[in-house]
All heavy atoms as an XYZ file, in Angstrom:
991
protein
N      72.555     90.932    128.801
C      71.629     91.510    127.840
C      70.343     91.908    128.561
O      69.912     91.231    129.486
C      71.309     90.536    126.709
C      70.556     91.155    125.562
C      71.314     92.295    124.919
O      70.781     93.400    124.807
N      72.560     92.046    124.527
N      69.757     93.016    128.125
C      68.553     93.563    128.734
C      67.480     93.690    127.663
O      67.752     94.121    126.539
C      68.823     94.930    129.379
C      67.525     95.562    129.877
C      69.825     94.781    130.519
N      66.263     93.335    128.029
C      65.120     93.491    127.139
C      64.087     94.394    127.794
O      63.776     94.240    128.975
C      64.495     92.141    126.806
C      63.333     92.227    125.831
C      62.777     90.870    125.455
O      63.314     89.834    125.850
N      61.698     90.858    124.692
N      63.548     95.334    127.021
C      62.546     96.272    127.499
C      61.305     96.155    126.626
O      61.410     96.131    125.402
C      63.064     97.712    127.436
C      64.432     97.996    128.066
C      64.822     99.446    127.815
C      64.407     97.702    129.551
N      60.139     96.111    127.260
C      58.876     96.011    126.539
C      57.916     97.043    127.098
O      57.508     96.956    128.261
C      58.267     94.606    126.639
C      56.949     94.553    125.868
C      59.232     93.562    126.095
N      57.526     98.012    126.262
C      56.581     99.042    126.683
C      55.150     98.599    126.448
O      54.859     97.806    125.548
C      56.800    100.355    125.919
C      58.174    100.967    126.059
C      59.031    100.691    124.859
O      58.843     99.638    124.214
O      59.892    101.531    124.548
N      54.244     99.155    127.240
C      52.826     98.973    127.047
C      52.096    100.135    127.716
O      52.703    100.933    128.423
C      52.340     97.639    127.611
O      52.558     97.570    129.012
N      50.806    100.230    127.493
C      49.988    101.223    128.167
C      49.605    102.425    127.338
O      48.851    103.283    127.807
N      50.111    102.508    126.126
C      49.724    103.606    125.268
C      48.291    103.466    124.797
O      47.650    102.430    124.975
N      47.784    104.520    124.198
C      46.425    104.502    123.701
C      45.934    105.889    123.402
O      46.708    106.837    123.288
N      44.631    105.998    123.277
C      43.968    107.259    122.970
C      43.419    107.860    124.250
O      42.734    107.178    125.027
C      42.840    107.030    121.967
C      41.995    108.238    121.590
C      42.836    109.269    120.849
C      40.814    107.792    120.738
N      43.709    109.130    124.467
C      43.249    109.808    125.673
C      42.879    111.242    125.318
O      43.465    111.848    124.422
C      44.329    109.768    126.774
C      45.574    110.535    126.342
C      43.789    110.306    128.088
N      41.905    111.767    126.017
C      41.476    113.138    125.797
C      42.447    114.117    126.448
O      43.049    113.826    127.485
C      40.073    113.341    126.372
C      39.421    114.649    125.983
C      37.984    114.729    126.469
O      37.671    115.494    127.375
N      37.117    113.931    125.866
N      42.617    115.265    125.825
C      43.463    116.299    126.401
C      43.038    116.591    127.834
O      41.852    116.707    128.137
C      43.399    117.569    125.557
N      44.035    116.713    128.704
C      43.775    116.902    130.119
C      43.710    115.608    130.904
O      43.734    115.640    132.139
N      43.648    114.492    130.214
C      43.569    113.203    130.861
C      44.926    112.636    131.201
O      45.958    113.307    131.087
N      44.924    111.369    131.607
C      46.136    110.712    132.087
C      46.300    109.334    131.471
O      45.327    108.671    131.103
C      46.098    110.565    133.610
O      46.023    111.818    134.259
N      47.548    108.911    131.376
C      47.914    107.554    131.005
C      49.115    107.145    131.835
O      49.911    107.993    132.237
C      48.282    107.442    129.528
C      47.174    107.397    128.482
C      47.802    107.407    127.089
C      46.309    106.166    128.662
N      49.247    105.849    132.055
C      50.444    105.321    132.676
C      51.071    104.299    131.758
O      50.477    103.262    131.460
C      50.149    104.682    134.035
C      51.437    104.307    134.788
C      51.176    103.726    136.159
N      50.601    102.389    136.093
C      50.496    101.569    137.130
N      50.913    101.963    138.339
N      49.952    100.378    136.970
N      52.264    104.607    131.296
C      53.013    103.692    130.458
C      53.845    102.759    131.321
O      54.355    103.162    132.374
C      53.928    104.453    129.502
C      53.266    105.527    128.636
C      54.300    106.134    127.690
C      52.091    104.957    127.868
N      53.989    101.526    130.866
C      54.774    100.533    131.579
C      55.937    100.077    130.722
O      55.838    100.006    129.500
C      53.919     99.319    131.947
O      52.835     99.678    132.778
N      57.030     99.760    131.370
C      58.201     99.217    130.703
C      58.694     98.034    131.514
O      59.302     98.215    132.576
C      59.283    100.286    130.567
S      60.795     99.718    129.763
N      58.418     96.842    131.029
C      58.875     95.627    131.692
C      60.331     95.377    131.338
O      60.705     95.409    130.164
C      58.008     94.444    131.283
N      61.126     95.117    132.351
C      62.562     94.960    132.191
C      62.958     93.532    132.515
O      62.577     92.988    133.553
C      63.336     95.928    133.103
C      64.835     95.801    132.876
C      62.877     97.356    132.868
N      63.729     92.930    131.647
C      64.270     91.602    131.903
C      65.743     91.586    131.538
O      66.215     92.407    130.757
C      63.516     90.528    131.121
O      63.644     90.730    129.720
N      66.462     90.633    132.109
C      67.878     90.511    131.835
C      68.736     90.951    133.003
O      68.287     90.986    134.148
N      69.945     91.307    132.699
C      70.918     91.651    133.718
C      70.503     92.862    134.531
O      70.062     93.874    133.971
C      72.276     91.910    133.059
C      73.391     92.194    134.047
C      74.705     92.483    133.334
N      75.784     92.749    134.263
C      76.562     91.829    134.802
N      76.382     90.548    134.480
N      77.519     92.166    135.649
N      70.653     92.746    135.836
C      70.384     93.865    136.724
C      71.663     94.659    136.956
O      72.752     94.095    137.014
C      69.825     93.366    138.047
N      71.503     95.958    137.096
C      72.625     96.846    137.369
C      72.473     97.457    138.751
O      71.375     97.806    139.167
C      72.704     97.960    136.329
C      72.734     97.480    134.916
C      71.639     97.652    134.088
C      73.860     96.856    134.415
C      71.664     97.211    132.775
C      73.900     96.400    133.105
C      72.795     96.580    132.285
N      73.580     97.586    139.457
C      73.536     98.214    140.769
C      73.114     99.672    140.664
O      72.298    100.153    141.449
C      74.894     98.102    141.454
O      75.261     96.753    141.662
N      73.685    100.367    139.709
C      73.325    101.747    139.419
C      72.942    101.829    137.947
O      73.713    101.400    137.086
C      74.480    102.702    139.721
O      74.832    102.604    141.103
C      74.089    104.135    139.401
N      71.774    102.361    137.675
C      71.306    102.404    136.301
C      70.373    103.577    136.094
O      69.784    104.116    137.027
C      70.601    101.101    135.916
C      69.341    100.829    136.697
C      68.094    101.164    136.178
C      69.395    100.238    137.956
C      66.937    100.906    136.901
C      68.245     99.984    138.675
C      67.017    100.317    138.140
O      65.871    100.072    138.856
N      70.237    103.942    134.843
C      69.353    105.021    134.439
C      68.259    104.463    133.541
O      68.539    103.711    132.605
C      70.129    106.117    133.702
O      71.052    106.728    134.602
C      69.184    107.172    133.145
N      67.032    104.828    133.845
C      65.905    104.558    132.971
C      65.428    105.875    132.387
O      65.201    106.838    133.126
C      64.764    103.887    133.721
C      65.088    102.498    134.245
S      65.387    101.285    132.918
C      63.862    101.389    131.977
N      65.295    105.911    131.089
C      64.840    107.107    130.413
C      63.611    106.840    129.573
O      63.372    105.710    129.135
N      62.834    107.876    129.381
C      61.719    107.844    128.452
C      61.954    108.887    127.374
O      62.329    110.032    127.667
C      60.386    108.105    129.155
C      59.898    106.952    129.977
C      60.145    106.705    131.290
C      59.073    105.874    129.513
N      59.528    105.549    131.693
C      58.857    105.014    130.613
C      58.491    105.549    128.289
C      58.084    103.854    130.516
C      57.728    104.397    128.193
C      57.536    103.566    129.296
N      61.740    108.476    126.139
C      61.862    109.346    124.982
C      60.581    109.262    124.174
O      59.785    108.340    124.349
C      63.058    108.930    124.115
C      64.387    109.143    124.769
C      64.847    108.282    125.746
C      65.188    110.216    124.394
C      66.074    108.479    126.353
C      66.420    110.422    124.986
C      66.859    109.550    125.971
N      60.390    110.213    123.282
C      59.227    110.156    122.415
C      59.586    110.681    121.033
O      60.518    111.469    120.868
C      58.051    110.945    122.993
C      58.239    112.454    122.991
C      57.090    113.125    123.711
N      57.129    114.568    123.583
C      56.293    115.390    124.215
N      55.346    114.904    125.010
N      56.394    116.701    124.033
N      58.815    110.247    120.054
C      59.040    110.667    118.687
C      57.701    110.877    117.999
O      56.919    109.944    117.856
C      59.872    109.640    117.920
C      60.284    110.104    116.539
C      61.368    109.222    115.947
O      61.582    108.105    116.395
N      62.061    109.739    114.951
N      57.459    112.105    117.593
C      56.261    112.457    116.852
C      56.553    112.396    115.355
O      57.709    112.486    114.939
C      55.787    113.854    117.248
N      55.524    112.250    114.535
C      55.746    112.187    113.090
C      56.515    113.399    112.579
O      56.178    114.540    112.898
C      54.331    112.151    112.518
C      53.507    111.539    113.609
C      54.104    112.058    114.886
N      57.551    113.142    111.799
C      58.333    114.211    111.216
C      59.312    114.877    112.156
O      59.953    115.854    111.769
N      59.440    114.374    113.372
C      60.338    114.970    114.347
C      61.371    113.966    114.827
O      61.204    112.756    114.685
C      59.550    115.516    115.536
C      58.605    116.655    115.201
C      57.955    117.216    116.445
C      57.063    118.396    116.125
N      56.425    118.955    117.353
N      62.445    114.493    115.403
C      63.471    113.642    115.988
C      63.001    113.084    117.322
O      62.148    113.669    118.001
C      64.763    114.433    116.188
C      65.385    114.959    114.907
C      65.892    113.844    114.023
O      66.372    112.833    114.564
O      65.808    113.987    112.797
N      63.568    111.944    117.687
C      63.284    111.388    119.002
C      63.849    112.318    120.072
O      65.006    112.736    119.997
C      63.889    109.994    119.124
C      63.417    109.215    120.328
C      63.876    107.759    120.262
N      63.370    107.088    119.076
C      63.561    105.796    118.814
N      64.245    105.037    119.665
N      63.072    105.273    117.704
N      63.038    112.638    121.065
C      63.436    113.614    122.059
C      63.315    113.061    123.472
O      62.473    112.211    123.764
C      62.615    114.898    121.924
C      61.133    114.723    122.176
C      60.339    116.007    121.979
O      60.956    117.087    121.843
O      59.091    115.934    121.964
N      64.145    113.584    124.336
C      64.167    113.195    125.734
C      62.920    113.681    126.449
O      62.485    114.819    126.263
C      65.413    113.778    126.401
C      65.416    113.665    127.890
C      65.685    112.455    128.512
C      65.158    114.773    128.682
C      65.695    112.350    129.891
C      65.166    114.685    130.059
C      65.435    113.463    130.660
N      62.351    112.821    127.283
C      61.163    113.159    128.060
C      61.493    113.259    129.549
O      61.230    114.275    130.187
C      60.039    112.137    127.839
C      58.855    112.419    128.762
C      59.588    112.153    126.381
N      62.056    112.193    130.104
C      62.353    112.158    131.534
C      63.298    111.003    131.829
O      63.399    110.057    131.045
C      61.069    112.003    132.358
N      63.968    111.081    132.957
C      64.812    109.973    133.395
C      64.897    109.942    134.908
O      64.659    110.952    135.578
C      66.233    110.089    132.824
C      67.194    110.758    133.753
N      67.229    112.118    133.931
C      68.142    110.236    134.594
C      68.151    112.421    134.820
N      68.725    111.302    135.231
N      65.273    108.770    135.419
C      65.650    108.597    136.813
C      66.852    107.672    136.863
O      66.894    106.666    136.154
C      64.510    108.006    137.672
C      64.985    107.780    139.113
C      63.300    108.920    137.678
N      67.821    108.014    137.694
C      68.951    107.140    137.973
C      68.796    106.568    139.375
O      68.629    107.317    140.340
C      70.275    107.893    137.866
O      70.460    108.351    136.531
C      71.440    106.977    138.228
N      68.831    105.246    139.456
C      68.716    104.549    140.725
C      70.023    103.861    141.089
O      70.736    103.352    140.224
C      67.632    103.476    140.667
C      66.229    103.970    140.755
C      65.566    104.382    141.873
C      65.304    104.071    139.673
N      64.286    104.743    141.557
C      64.097    104.565    140.212
C      65.376    103.798    138.313
C      62.977    104.787    139.437
C      64.254    104.019    137.534
C      63.077    104.505    138.085
N      70.315    103.835    142.378
C      71.338    102.973    142.939
C      70.665    102.177    144.036
O      70.364    102.702    145.108
C      72.511    103.777    143.487
O      73.505    102.917    144.020
N      70.414    100.902    143.767
C      69.594    100.123    144.666
C      68.204    100.727    144.754
O      67.540    100.938    143.740
N      67.774    101.044    145.958
C      66.463    101.642    146.175
C      66.493    103.166    146.165
O      65.437    103.803    146.268
C      65.877    101.163    147.493
C      65.685     99.659    147.579
C      64.726     99.143    146.537
O      63.696     99.807    146.300
O      64.997     98.080    145.954
N      67.655    103.751    146.037
C      67.809    105.198    146.162
C      67.844    105.881    144.805
O      68.504    105.412    143.871
C      69.083    105.526    146.933
C      69.088    104.960    148.340
O      68.083    105.024    149.042
N      70.217    104.405    148.746
N      67.140    106.987    144.713
C      67.200    107.816    143.522
C      68.391    108.752    143.634
O      68.487    109.545    144.568
C      65.907    108.617    143.343
C      64.731    107.675    143.096
C      66.048    109.612    142.202
C      63.389    108.369    143.037
N      69.299    108.648    142.690
C      70.461    109.512    142.670
C      70.192    110.821    141.950
O      70.728    111.866    142.325
C      71.644    108.793    142.014
C      72.142    107.512    142.684
C      73.362    106.992    141.945
C      72.462    107.760    144.150
N      69.395    110.760    140.917
C      69.131    111.936    140.114
C      67.878    111.717    139.290
O      67.589    110.586    138.882
C      70.320    112.230    139.188
C      70.192    113.516    138.449
N      69.801    113.585    137.126
C      70.404    114.793    138.845
C      69.771    114.843    136.744
N      70.135    115.596    137.764
N      67.144    112.780    139.067
C      65.957    112.712    138.221
C      65.779    114.046    137.525
O      66.065    115.100    138.105
C      64.716    112.371    139.041
N      65.314    113.989    136.300
C      65.103    115.211    135.542
C      64.060    114.953    134.470
O      63.932    113.841    133.968
C      66.413    115.680    134.912
C      66.330    117.035    134.220
C      65.952    118.147    135.175
O      64.731    118.364    135.367
O      66.847    118.800    135.734
N      63.328    115.986    134.143
C      62.329    115.923    133.090
C      62.565    117.038    132.094
O      63.102    118.095    132.438
C      60.914    116.050    133.660
O      60.623    115.020    134.574
N      62.169    116.790    130.869
C      62.223    117.837    129.859
C      61.271    118.962    130.233
O      60.260    118.756    130.919
C      61.862    117.268    128.492
N      61.589    120.154    129.775
C      60.801    121.328    130.117
C      59.331    121.162    129.751
O      58.442    121.584    130.507
C      61.386    122.558    129.419
C      60.648    123.842    129.698
C      61.260    125.022    128.985
O      62.420    124.916    128.553
O      60.577    126.052    128.858
N      59.062    120.539    128.631
C      57.690    120.476    128.146
C      56.818    119.486    128.901
O      55.607    119.464    128.696
C      57.674    120.165    126.634
C      58.484    118.978    126.232
C      57.986    117.693    126.365
C      59.755    119.145    125.698
C      58.732    116.599    125.982
C      60.514    118.053    125.312
C      60.001    116.781    125.456
N      57.416    118.665    129.781
C      56.615    117.739    130.590
C      56.794    117.964    132.084
O      56.157    117.267    132.885
C      56.921    116.264    130.263
C      56.663    115.984    128.791
C      58.344    115.901    130.649
N      57.620    118.907    132.460
C      57.938    119.120    133.861
C      56.674    119.414    134.667
O      55.862    120.261    134.305
C      58.950    120.256    133.999
C      59.590    120.357    135.364
C      60.839    121.230    135.322
C      61.917    120.601    134.455
N      63.182    121.374    134.456
N      56.526    118.688    135.771
C      55.363    118.839    136.617
C      54.172    118.005    136.196
O      53.181    117.945    136.929
N      54.251    117.355    135.045
C      53.140    116.552    134.551
C      53.459    115.061    134.496
O      52.568    114.239    134.702
C      52.723    117.018    133.158
C      52.265    118.469    133.101
C      51.669    118.803    131.739
N      52.669    118.703    130.667
C      52.532    117.945    129.577
N      51.435    117.205    129.420
N      53.476    117.927    128.644
N      54.701    114.709    134.192
C      55.095    113.308    134.029
C      56.000    112.888    135.178
O      56.860    113.664    135.619
C      55.851    113.093    132.720
C      55.039    113.274    131.461
C      53.746    113.761    131.488
C      55.595    112.935    130.234
C      53.008    113.929    130.334
C      54.871    113.092    129.070
C      53.580    113.592    129.116
N      55.837    111.643    135.627
C      56.631    111.120    136.728
C      57.053    109.684    136.441
O      56.226    108.871    136.030
C      55.844    111.151    138.054
O      55.419    112.484    138.332
C      56.714    110.654    139.205
N      58.319    109.383    136.667
C      58.818    108.017    136.541
C      58.777    107.342    137.909
O      59.142    107.939    138.922
C      60.252    107.989    135.991
C      60.284    108.492    134.554
C      60.834    106.591    136.073
C      61.682    108.548    133.966
N      58.351    106.089    137.922
C      58.388    105.280    139.129
C      58.716    103.848    138.741
O      58.800    103.522    137.554
C      57.069    105.350    139.898
O      56.007    104.823    139.119
N      58.896    102.995    139.739
C      59.168    101.590    139.447
C      58.512    100.685    140.463
O      58.236    101.079    141.596
C      60.674    101.323    139.397
C      61.347    101.362    140.760
C      62.822    101.051    140.641
N      63.462    101.034    141.948
C      64.747    100.823    142.151
N      65.555    100.622    141.118
N      65.226    100.826    143.387
N      58.257     99.455    140.037
C      57.743     98.401    140.883
C      58.787     97.300    140.861
O      58.909     96.572    139.873
C      56.398     97.903    140.370
C      55.757     96.873    141.275
O      56.481     96.132    141.967
O      54.515     96.790    141.290
N      59.534     97.181    141.937
C      60.619     96.213    141.969
C      60.122     94.770    141.874
O      60.767     93.931    141.253
C      61.443     96.383    143.244
C      62.245     97.657    143.246
O      62.624     98.170    142.193
N      62.529     98.178    144.432
N      58.980     94.491    142.496
C      58.436     93.140    142.472
C      58.095     92.707    141.055
O      58.256     91.534    140.696
C      57.214     93.038    143.374
N      57.610     93.633    140.255
C      57.245     93.338    138.872
C      58.365     93.646    137.894
O      58.210     93.392    136.693
C      55.992     94.121    138.485
C      54.751     93.739    139.260
C      53.545     94.512    138.770
C      52.288     94.106    139.519
N      51.909     92.698    139.225
N      59.464     94.196    138.394
C      60.583     94.579    137.545
C      60.102     95.458    136.387
O      60.436     95.224    135.219
C      61.315     93.348    137.020
C      62.771     93.620    136.720
O      63.381     94.510    137.306
N      63.345     92.854    135.802
N      59.330     96.465    136.740
C      58.683     97.315    135.756
C      58.880     98.785    136.125
O      58.795     99.153    137.299
C      57.184     97.000    135.664
O      57.010     95.637    135.264
C      56.491     97.905    134.652
N      59.133     99.591    135.123
C      59.249    101.032    135.276
C      58.037    101.683    134.627
O      57.575    101.237    133.570
C      60.550    101.549    134.653
C      60.624    103.070    134.725
C      61.752    100.933    135.361
N      57.531    102.738    135.242
C      56.325    103.397    134.767
C      56.593    104.857    134.426
O      57.473    105.503    134.999
C      55.228    103.347    135.834
C      54.869    101.955    136.270
C      55.407    101.413    137.427
C      53.987    101.182    135.530
C      55.084    100.135    137.837
C      53.654     99.903    135.927
C      54.200     99.381    137.084
O      53.873     98.104    137.486
N      55.821    105.362    133.504
C      55.757    106.789    133.234
C      54.315    107.224    133.424
O      53.459    106.908    132.597
C      56.239    107.122    131.824
C      56.232    108.606    131.465
C      57.266    109.367    132.290
C      56.484    108.818    129.976
N      54.058    107.905    134.525
C      52.736    108.450    134.781
C      52.624    109.786    134.063
O      53.411    110.695    134.311
C      52.506    108.635    136.280
C      51.147    109.219    136.633
C      50.011    108.286    136.270
O      50.063    107.095    136.570
N      48.974    108.820    135.621
N      51.649    109.894    133.189
C      51.475    111.065    132.349
C      50.148    111.724    132.699
O      49.086    111.150    132.453
C      51.504    110.675    130.871
C      52.712    109.822    130.492
S      52.529    108.999    128.880
C      52.464    110.415    127.793
N      50.209    112.908    133.262
C      49.024    113.658    133.647
C      48.919    114.939    132.829
O      49.890    115.408    132.250
C      49.067    114.005    135.136
C      49.091    112.788    136.024
O      48.477    111.766    135.719
N      49.794    112.892    137.153
N      47.726    115.500    132.823
C      47.469    116.759    132.121
C      47.986    116.713    130.692
O      48.684    117.613    130.228
C      48.098    117.924    132.889
O      47.592    118.006    134.204
N      47.636    115.664    129.999
C      48.153    115.458    128.652
C      47.657    116.533    127.696
O      46.515    116.993    127.785
C      47.766    114.076    128.144
C      48.599    112.943    128.742
C      47.897    111.606    128.564
C      49.976    112.903    128.089
N      48.533    116.899    126.784
C      48.254    117.915    125.782
C      48.312    117.301    124.391
O      48.908    116.246    124.192
C      49.274    119.057    125.879
C      49.372    119.693    127.249
C      50.481    120.722    127.287
C      50.582    121.375    128.650
N      51.673    122.378    128.695
N      47.721    117.986    123.439
C      47.722    117.498    122.065
C      49.145    117.246    121.574
O      49.392    116.259    120.864
C      47.017    118.482    121.139
C      45.512    118.651    121.345
C      44.983    119.728    120.409
C      44.777    117.339    121.095
N      50.065    118.116    121.935
C      51.435    117.997    121.472
C      52.206    116.848    122.122
O      53.351    116.587    121.753
C      52.197    119.310    121.678
C      52.163    119.821    123.104
C      51.078    120.855    123.343
O      49.959    120.685    122.804
O      51.354    121.837    124.065
N      51.592    116.162    123.084
C      52.206    114.971    123.664
C      52.031    113.741    122.792
O      52.596    112.688    123.087
C      51.628    114.684    125.049
C      51.990    115.750    126.071
O      53.122    116.263    126.023
O      51.129    116.067    126.923
N      51.245    113.848    121.746
C      51.032    112.725    120.846
C      52.354    112.299    120.214
O      53.049    113.104    119.598
C      50.026    113.096    119.752
O      48.743    113.336    120.348
C      49.894    111.974    118.732
N      52.704    111.027    120.388
C      53.974    110.510    119.891
C      54.060    109.027    120.207
O      53.247    108.482    120.955
C      55.156    111.246    120.534
N      55.062    108.384    119.642
C      55.454    107.057    120.087
C      56.432    107.237    121.242
O      57.418    107.959    121.112
C      56.099    106.236    118.961
C      56.564    104.886    119.485
C      55.112    106.047    117.817
N      56.159    106.582    122.346
C      56.987    106.703    123.536
C      57.838    105.455    123.700
O      57.350    104.332    123.579
C      56.124    106.914    124.782
C      55.597    108.315    124.884
C      54.589    108.759    124.036
C      56.117    109.216    125.816
C      54.112    110.061    124.109
C      55.641    110.512    125.896
C      54.647    110.933    125.049
O      54.177    112.227    125.135
N      59.112    105.671    123.987
C      60.082    104.597    124.137
C      60.714    104.644    125.520
O      61.058    105.721    126.009
C      61.208    104.729    123.108
C      60.771    104.682    121.672
C      60.363    105.832    121.010
C      60.787    103.481    120.970
C      59.970    105.792    119.684
C      60.400    103.435    119.646
C      59.998    104.593    119.011
O      59.614    104.550    117.691
N      60.887    103.490    126.129
C      61.717    103.428    127.319
C      63.105    102.949    126.933
O      63.294    102.255    125.933
C      61.107    102.540    128.410
S      60.992    100.784    128.028
N      64.075    103.353    127.723
C      65.461    103.030    127.449
C      66.208    102.864    128.764
O      65.795    103.387    129.798
C      66.113    104.131    126.606
N      67.310    102.135    128.708
C      68.088    101.872    129.908
C      69.576    101.912    129.607
O      70.007    101.619    128.485
C      67.719    100.510    130.504
N      70.337    102.273    130.608
C      71.784    102.220    130.527
C      72.345    102.023    131.919
O      71.770    102.498    132.899
C      72.360    103.493    129.917
C      72.016    104.757    130.695
C      72.910    105.914    130.329
N      74.277    105.703    130.782
C      75.298    106.497    130.497
N      75.105    107.572    129.743
N      76.507    106.221    130.959
N      73.467    101.320    132.031
C      74.122    101.254    133.344
C      74.699    102.601    133.702
O      75.064    103.397    132.824
C      75.219    100.202    133.140
C      75.506    100.250    131.679
C      74.204    100.569    131.013
N      74.779    102.866    134.985
C      75.350    104.110    135.444
C      74.482    105.297    135.070
O      73.256    105.206    134.966
N      75.141    106.416    134.857
C      74.437    107.645    134.538
C      75.364    108.565    133.753
O      76.538    108.261    133.528
C      73.958    108.337    135.836
O      73.127    109.450    135.501
C      75.150    108.816    136.666
N      74.817    109.687    133.342
C      75.563    110.674    132.582
C      74.967    110.880    131.200
O      74.586    109.919    130.526
N      74.886    112.128    130.776
C      74.315    112.484    129.476
C      72.977    111.803    129.248
O      72.700    111.257    128.175
C      75.305    112.148    128.353
O      76.501    112.884    128.489
N      72.139    111.854    130.242
C      70.864    111.140    130.235
C      69.910    111.634    129.172
O      68.987    110.920    128.777
C      70.205    111.263    131.619
C      70.020    112.698    132.051
C      68.906    113.420    131.649
C      70.964    113.327    132.851
C      68.747    114.745    132.029
C      70.809    114.650    133.231
C      69.698    115.354    132.812
O      69.541    116.674    133.184
N      70.103    112.863    128.730
C      69.214    113.484    127.754
C      69.526    113.067    126.323
O      68.735    113.328    125.414
C      69.321    115.007    127.856
C      70.742    115.495    127.811
C      71.395    115.690    126.605
C      71.448    115.729    128.993
C      72.715    116.105    126.570
C      72.765    116.149    128.965
C      73.395    116.337    127.748
O      74.703    116.749    127.720
N      70.662    112.403    126.124
C      71.108    111.999    124.800
C      70.743    110.540    124.553
O      71.254    109.643    125.219
C      72.610    112.197    124.673
C      73.112    111.996    123.261
O      72.457    111.381    122.425
N      74.301    112.510    122.983
N      69.874    110.309    123.602
C      69.407    108.954    123.334
C      70.528    108.014    122.920
O      70.420    106.801    123.118
C      68.322    108.976    122.261
C      68.787    109.487    120.904
C      67.621    109.525    119.926
N      68.005    110.110    118.641
C      68.542    109.422    117.645
N      68.778    108.115    117.780
N      68.856    110.026    116.509
N      71.595    108.545    122.370
C      72.688    107.702    121.904
C      73.518    107.134    123.051
O      74.329    106.239    122.821
C      73.588    108.480    120.945
C      72.841    109.008    119.744
C      73.759    109.489    118.656
N      72.996    110.104    117.568
C      72.381    109.419    116.627
N      72.418    108.094    116.612
N      71.706    110.061    115.677
N      73.298    107.597    124.258
C      73.997    107.074    125.421
C      73.263    105.924    126.095
O      73.760    105.387    127.080
C      74.255    108.185    126.430
C      75.271    109.185    125.917
O      76.211    108.827    125.212
N      75.088    110.452    126.270
N      72.111    105.555    125.595
C      71.349    104.445    126.145
C      71.635    103.170    125.362
O      71.654    103.178    124.125
C      69.854    104.748    126.141
C      69.468    105.785    127.162
C      69.683    107.126    126.937
C      68.896    105.399    128.377
C      69.349    108.077    127.882
C      68.551    106.343    129.326
C      68.781    107.675    129.074
O      68.437    108.617    130.015
N      71.833    102.092    126.095
C      72.231    100.838    125.491
C      71.059     99.962    125.071
O      71.186     99.151    124.148
C      73.111    100.043    126.463
C      74.366    100.789    126.844
O      75.080    101.247    125.940
O      74.630    100.904    128.064
N      69.935    100.094    125.755
C      68.800     99.203    125.543
C      67.534    100.007    125.325
O      67.292    101.015    125.990
C      68.630     98.274    126.749
C      69.906     97.548    127.109
C      70.679     97.966    128.185
C      70.340     96.459    126.368
C      71.852     97.318    128.510
C      71.519     95.811    126.686
C      72.272     96.244    127.756
O      73.440     95.598    128.069
N      66.698     99.520    124.405
C      65.478    100.216    124.017
C      64.312     99.266    123.878
O      64.476     98.120    123.462
C      65.676    100.932    122.677
C      66.595    102.093    122.758
C      67.954    102.074    122.651
C      66.228    103.458    122.966
N      68.458    103.348    122.782
C      67.418    104.209    122.974
C      65.014    104.117    123.146
C      67.424    105.595    123.155
C      65.008    105.479    123.328
C      66.209    106.204    123.328
N      63.128     99.759    124.225
C      61.910     99.040    123.935
C      61.435     99.332    122.532
O      62.054    100.097    121.774
N      60.318     98.722    122.169
C      59.795     98.846    120.811
C      58.926    100.080    120.615
O      58.606    100.435    119.470
C      58.994     97.590    120.455
C      57.562     97.556    120.974
C      57.450     97.350    122.466
O      58.429     97.052    123.150
N      56.243     97.505    122.995
N      58.533    100.725    121.683
C      57.701    101.908    121.610
C      56.227    101.598    121.784
O      55.756    100.513    121.457
N      55.499    102.571    122.300
C      54.052    102.461    122.439
C      53.423    103.798    122.057
O      53.911    104.860    122.441
C      53.659    102.034    123.872
O      52.248    101.822    123.943
C      54.064    103.082    124.905
N      52.359    103.738    121.283
C      51.743    104.941    120.736
C      50.845    105.614    121.763
O      49.989    104.971    122.372
C      50.922    104.597    119.489
C      50.160    105.780    118.898
C      51.073    106.787    118.240
O      51.950    106.415    117.462
N      50.871    108.074    118.551
N      51.027    106.914    121.913
C      50.145    107.742    122.728
C      49.519    108.785    121.817
O      50.228    109.530    121.136
C      50.907    108.428    123.876
C      50.007    109.439    124.593
C      51.427    107.387    124.850
N      48.205    108.832    121.796
C      47.487    109.797    120.983
C      46.556    110.600    121.880
O      45.709    110.030    122.572
C      46.677    109.107    119.879
O      47.547    108.319    119.058
C      45.972    110.136    119.010
N      46.713    111.909    121.850
C      45.907    112.805    122.667
C      44.936    113.539    121.759
O      45.340    114.153    120.766
C      46.774    113.801    123.441
C      45.911    114.664    124.348
C      47.822    113.060    124.255
N      43.671    113.469    122.094
C      42.626    114.104    121.307
C      41.998    115.250    122.084
O      42.173    115.381    123.296
C      41.551    113.091    120.926
O      40.878    112.603    122.075
N      41.228    116.082    121.371
C      40.568    117.208    122.002
C      39.135    117.296    121.534
O      38.863    117.295    120.341
C      41.308    118.500    121.687
O      40.671    119.610    122.298
């Protein structure tokens, strides 16, 4: 069993930055995918970005078009934590952000393929 806990959300001015954290506990996978999704009021939960790791190696990474070049996933193995660095934030980035995990990889953009989810953290961008 895997548990994910997000933190780091808050209020930020447009053009600013935030770093979201996702603490991971439970079973470790040799190859796994970490994804970030978001859900704005009245909208469906949508894919933001993912990275698939095998040990220390990144096998694949992709970001949604609307965040490409602005958001980056990283991890701290010592803290067993995955991060989403969010730069150049826009008003439309306002949403609840969720981290998710699944063993292996494939169909990373589909939230229904992820086995484990955090509780979400609110990001609000102001202008």
